[in-house]
N, C-alpha and C positions, 0 to 999 in steps of 0.2 A: 362624144365631145360635150363640153359644157363651158359655161362662163363661171369663173370663180371670183369670189370677192372676199377680201380680208375685212372682216367685220369688227367694229368697235362700237361700244355703247356711248357714243358722243357724236357731235355734229359731223366730224370727218367721216365716221363710219356710216352714218345715215345717208350722207351724200353719195358715198361709194356704193352702198347697198341699192339705192334707188336707180343709179345709173347702170349698175350691173344687171338689175332686173329688166330695165328697158333693153339692154343689149341682148339678154337671153331671149326675150320675146321677139326681138328683131331677127335673131339668128335661129329662132324656132328650136331652142334647146333648153335644157334645165339649168338651174342656178345652184352652184355649190357654195354655200356660205361657210367660210372658214373663220372660226372664232378661236383665238389663241389667248389663253390666260397664263399668268405667271406659274401658277400651280393649280391643280384640281384635286380637291379632297374627295377620295372615292366614296365617302359616306354621303356626300351631298351632290354628287354628279348629276343625278336625275333632276333634282330640284334646280340646279344651276342651268341645265339644258332646257328645262321648261321655261325658266325666266328669260333666257336668251331667245328662245323660240317665240315667246310672247312679244318681245321687243321687235323681232323681225316681222312678225305678223302685223304689228301696228305700223311699222315703217313701210311695209308693202301694201297696206290697205287702200290702194287706189284702184279705181275701176279700169284704168287704161292698161293694166297688166294682164287682163284676161285670166286664163287658167294657168298661170305661171307655176311650174313645178320647181320646188326647191328642197334642198336637204342641208341640214346643219352638220358640220364636221367640227367637233370640239377637241382641242388638244392643249396640252401643257407645253408652253414654249421654253421654259427654262431660261438659259442665258442667250439663246439665239432665236428670237422670234422670227426674224426674216427667213432663216433656213427652214423653220417649221412651216411657215406659210408656203414657201417655194416647194417644199416636199409634198405638202398636201395638194397643192395645185397640180403637180405632176401626177400624183396618185389618182385624182379625179378626172384626169385627161382634159384639163382646161385648154381651151383655144384662145382665151383672153383672161387676163387677171386684172381686176379692178381694185385699186387701193385708195384710201383716203390720204390726203396730204395736208400739211399746214405750213404757213409761212414762218420762217425762223430767220434770225439774223445770221450773218456769216460766222460770228463768234459762237453762237448757239450751236450751229452745225459742227464746227470744229471741236467744241468741247464735249458734246454729247453723242456725236455720231448720228446716223440716220438709218432707221429701218427701211424707210422709203428708198433711199439711195442703194442700199444693199439688195433690195428686191428688184429694183430697176436693172441694176448691173448683173444680177444673177439669174434673171428669168430667161427661160427658153421660149417664151411666148410673148406676144405684145402685152404691155402693161399700160393701163389707163389710170392716171392719177387724177382724182377728183378733189377739188378744194371745197370746204364747207360753204354753204350758201349764206350763213350769217356772219 
């Protein structure tokens, strides 16, 4: 079992990553970091993975996390990012899925849809939604 987090390189993703790391330490399990990009060019995959890994290391660089074990799962999401995240969470055996959320107006939700809503409704495990601190 693991704690999975849907990672984004922005404030919502950092808030989710930090909380997921705390949950993984609390549950004495490893952290599966799921990062979904629109598309991934095979020629630059390793450089992209290294850049994302560096971002994760910076975000997790706090002493209170001890010897947290984590691994990065990189995927191309295509048109359905939510389903990609849910599929990877199942694949890694997540017991908890942590995602970042943001406030949007009712009109914004109606016009654009919501990955967060799709994940919450489609998850087979508890979902923790973290709002950005700033």
